[in-house]
C-alpha positions in Angstrom: -24.3 83.8 83.5 -23.1 84.2 79.7 -25.0 81.2 78.3 -28.9 83.1 79.0 -27.6 86.1 77.7 -26.7 84.3 74.4 -28.8 85.4 70.8 -29.6 82.6 68.9 -29.1 84.0 65.8 -29.3 82.0 61.6 -25.8 80.2 60.9 -24.3 81.2 58.3 -21.3 80.6 56.4 -19.8 83.5 58.3 -19.5 80.9 61.6 -18.1 78.0 60.4 -14.6 78.6 61.5 -15.8 79.4 65.1 -18.4 76.0 64.1 -15.2 74.5 63.9 -12.9 75.5 66.8 -16.2 74.3 68.9 -15.9 70.8 67.0 -12.7 70.5 68.1 -13.4 71.1 71.9 -15.9 68.4 71.9 -13.3 66.2 70.1 -15.1 66.1 67.4 -12.9 65.2 64.3 -15.4 67.9 61.6 -12.8 70.0 59.6 -14.2 73.7 58.0 -15.0 71.8 55.2 -17.2 69.3 56.7 -18.6 71.9 58.6 -19.7 73.8 54.9 -20.8 70.7 53.4 -23.5 70.3 56.1 -25.4 73.6 55.9 -25.6 73.6 52.5 -27.9 71.0 52.9 -29.0 71.6 56.9 -30.3 75.4 58.0 -29.6 75.9 61.6 -28.1 78.7 63.7 -25.7 79.7 66.3 -25.2 81.1 70.0 -23.5 84.2 70.8 -22.1 85.8 73.6 -22.5 89.5 74.5 -18.5 89.6 73.6 -19.1 88.0 70.6 -18.0 84.5 70.5 -20.4 82.2 68.9 -21.0 79.4 71.6 -23.2 76.9 70.4 -24.3 75.8 67.9 -27.5 73.7 65.6 -28.5 72.4 62.6 -31.6 70.5 61.4 -31.2 69.4 57.7 -35.0 68.6 56.6 -35.2 65.5 53.5 -38.2 67.0 52.4 -41.6 68.6 53.7 -41.5 64.5 55.6 -38.6 63.9 57.5 -35.2 65.5 58.3 -33.0 64.7 61.2 -31.1 67.1 64.2 -27.4 66.9 64.5 -24.4 68.9 65.1 -25.3 70.6 69.1 -22.8 71.5 70.5 -22.1 74.0 73.9 -19.1 75.4 74.3 -17.4 73.2 77.6 -17.8 76.5 79.3 -21.2 77.6 79.2 -22.8 73.8 79.8 -25.6 73.4 82.8 -27.1 76.6 81.8 -29.6 75.3 79.6 -28.5 76.5 76.8 -29.0 73.5 74.9 -32.5 73.9 75.7 -32.8 77.0 74.0 -30.8 75.7 70.7 -33.0 72.7 70.2 -36.1 74.1 70.9 -35.1 77.0 67.7 -34.2 73.6 66.0 -37.6 72.1 66.4 -38.6 75.7 66.0 -37.3 74.8 62.0 -38.3 71.1 61.7 -42.0 71.9 61.8 -44.4 68.8 62.0 -41.4 66.8 60.6 -40.2 63.0 62.1 -36.8 63.0 63.2 -34.2 61.7 64.3 -31.1 61.9 66.1 -27.7 60.2 67.4 -27.3 60.9 71.0 -23.9 60.6 73.8 -25.3 59.4 77.3 -25.0 63.2 78.4 -27.2 64.3 76.1 -29.8 61.3 76.6 -31.8 63.5 79.1 -32.2 66.1 77.6 -33.8 64.6 74.6 -35.8 62.5 75.8 -37.7 65.6 77.6 -38.4 66.9 74.5 -40.0 64.0 73.2 -37.0 61.8 72.1 -37.2 58.0 72.4 -34.5 55.7 72.1 -34.7 53.5 69.4 -31.6 52.0 68.8 -27.3 51.4 69.0 -25.0 53.0 66.4 -21.4 51.4 66.0 -18.3 53.8 64.9 -15.6 52.2 63.4 -12.6 53.4 62.2 -8.6 53.2 61.0 -6.5 51.5 59.0 -6.7 48.5 57.0 -5.0 46.3 58.2 -5.2 43.5 55.3 -5.9 43.9 51.8 -8.7 43.7 50.3 -10.1 42.9 47.0 -13.0 44.4 44.7 -15.5 41.7 43.1 -17.2 42.0 39.3 -20.6 42.4 41.1 -19.4 46.5 41.9 -18.0 49.1 39.9 -18.5 52.9 39.7 -21.6 55.0 39.2 -22.3 56.8 36.3 -24.9 60.3 36.3 -28.1 58.3 35.4 -27.7 55.9 38.2 -28.4 58.7 40.6 -32.3 58.2 40.2 -31.8 54.4 41.5 -29.5 55.8 44.0 -31.8 58.0 45.2 -34.6 56.0 45.4 -32.8 53.3 47.4 -31.8 55.7 50.0 -35.4 56.9 50.5 -36.5 53.2 50.8 -33.8 51.5 53.5 -34.0 55.7 55.2 -37.8 56.4 54.8 -37.9 59.4 53.3 -36.9 61.1 50.0 -33.2 62.5 51.0 -32.3 62.8 46.7 -31.0 67.0 48.0 -28.4 64.6 50.4 -27.0 62.3 48.3 -27.0 64.4 45.3 -24.4 66.6 46.9 -22.2 64.2 48.9 -21.9 62.6 45.2 -21.1 65.6 44.2 -18.0 65.9 46.0 -17.4 62.1 46.1 -17.9 58.7 45.1 -20.6 56.3 44.6 -20.4 52.6 43.8 -23.4 50.7 42.9 -24.1 46.8 43.2 -26.1 45.5 39.6 -28.8 42.8 40.2 -30.7 40.6 36.9 -30.0 44.1 35.1 -30.7 46.7 38.4 -29.0 48.2 40.6 -29.9 46.5 44.0 -27.3 48.4 45.8 -24.9 51.4 46.6 -21.9 52.9 48.8 -20.3 56.3 49.0 -17.3 57.8 50.1 -15.9 61.5 51.0 -13.5 63.0 52.1 -14.1 64.0 56.2 -12.3 64.4 59.6 -8.8 62.5 59.4 -10.2 60.7 56.2 -12.6 59.0 54.4 -15.7 58.3 55.3 -17.7 55.0 54.3 -22.1 55.7 53.2 -24.6 55.5 53.5 -24.8 51.8 52.6 -27.4 50.0 51.1 -27.4 46.7 49.5 -29.6 43.8 49.9 -28.2 41.5 52.4 -25.1 41.7 54.0 -22.3 39.6 52.1 -23.7 42.4 49.6 -22.9 45.5 52.0 -19.2 44.1 52.3 -18.8 44.0 48.7 -19.8 47.6 48.5 -17.9 48.2 51.4 -15.0 46.4 49.5 -14.6 48.7 46.5 -13.5 51.6 48.9 -11.5 49.7 50.5 -9.1 48.5 47.5 -6.1 50.0 47.7 -6.6 52.0 50.7 -5.0 50.5 53.2 -3.0 54.0 54.0 -5.9 55.5 54.7 -7.5 56.8 57.3 -11.0 55.2 57.6 -14.4 55.6 59.6 -17.7 53.3 58.9 -21.1 53.9 61.1 -23.3 51.4 61.6 -25.7 50.4 62.8 -25.4 47.0 65.9 -28.7 44.3 64.6 -26.5 44.9 61.0 -24.1 42.6 62.1 -21.4 44.3 60.2 -19.4 44.7 63.7 -16.9 41.1 63.6 -15.8 42.0 60.1 -14.9 45.7 60.0 -13.2 44.6 63.3 -11.5 41.7 61.4 -10.3 43.9 58.6 -8.8 47.0 61.0 -11.5 49.2 61.7 -12.1 49.0 65.5 -15.1 50.0 67.4 -14.4 53.1 69.0 -17.9 53.6 70.4 -20.6 55.6 68.7 -24.5 56.7 70.1 -27.7 56.4 70.5 -30.5 56.4 67.9 -32.9 58.2 69.0 -36.3 59.4 67.0 -39.7 61.7 67.5 -42.1 60.2 67.1 -41.9 56.7 66.9 -42.9 54.9 64.1 -43.3 51.4 63.9 -42.8 51.1 59.9 -40.8 48.0 58.7 -37.6 48.5 56.5 -38.7 47.1 53.4 -36.6 43.7 53.0 -34.7 44.8 49.4 -33.8 47.7 51.0 -31.2 48.0 53.9 -29.6 50.8 55.0 -25.7 48.9 56.4 -24.0 51.9 57.2 -24.6 55.4 57.3 -24.1 58.9 55.1 -22.8 59.8 59.1 -23.7 60.4 62.7 -25.6 63.8 61.4 -27.5 62.9 58.7 -28.5 58.9 59.7 
């Protein structure tokens, strides 16, 4: 039983290649560069077998001292069912301390997370593919400039419920940001970056559905040949529009939180798309 004898050690850049192989084995699209971004803003550990193989991973992405996400929980397919996933999760919970936590679970992972105190709070739907038709930009949306980042991070914090400045600044540095202006102020934003097989759009924060569509359209315009992914909660009502554009529903995940809070999202700052299932 290799899993029982595995050593848990701090996740460092030297583990990126092995982690990428594990995610490929699991059928995930993550490139080494995607793992690098996640590790830059997170703390994690890997499980190493006696023969030196990395057989498990987990990351905890902190958002200040109050909140965070647990993500990239992978166990080698030959080592599953031996308790290694639980060991990795307990380590991540130690990293998190008293933070409020969120994760996106598969059906297989749901029982473990429930035993650790997480509760189902929603569903995420993954849309991806190539545009089936051209789409135009609107004048309401423009490319962001550096001094817009304070307003962008404030909107993101209002929608997510925690300050994610480190994450937003990191994603802005490797991708693009667009903002929606209304009455002389920034009322919404969207981000685009390379990820997996192509590009991912998110997070997207806007006052209303049509505003979110305008922000997404800004990045879809002229990208008919690109592979696009977008993760959205079922309650956003984006799904029919995205499917109509050719971005098919390919499944998703179960949003889980610990503890479950009843805090409401301000109506002027609603999240229409995640930065990723890992980051929320």
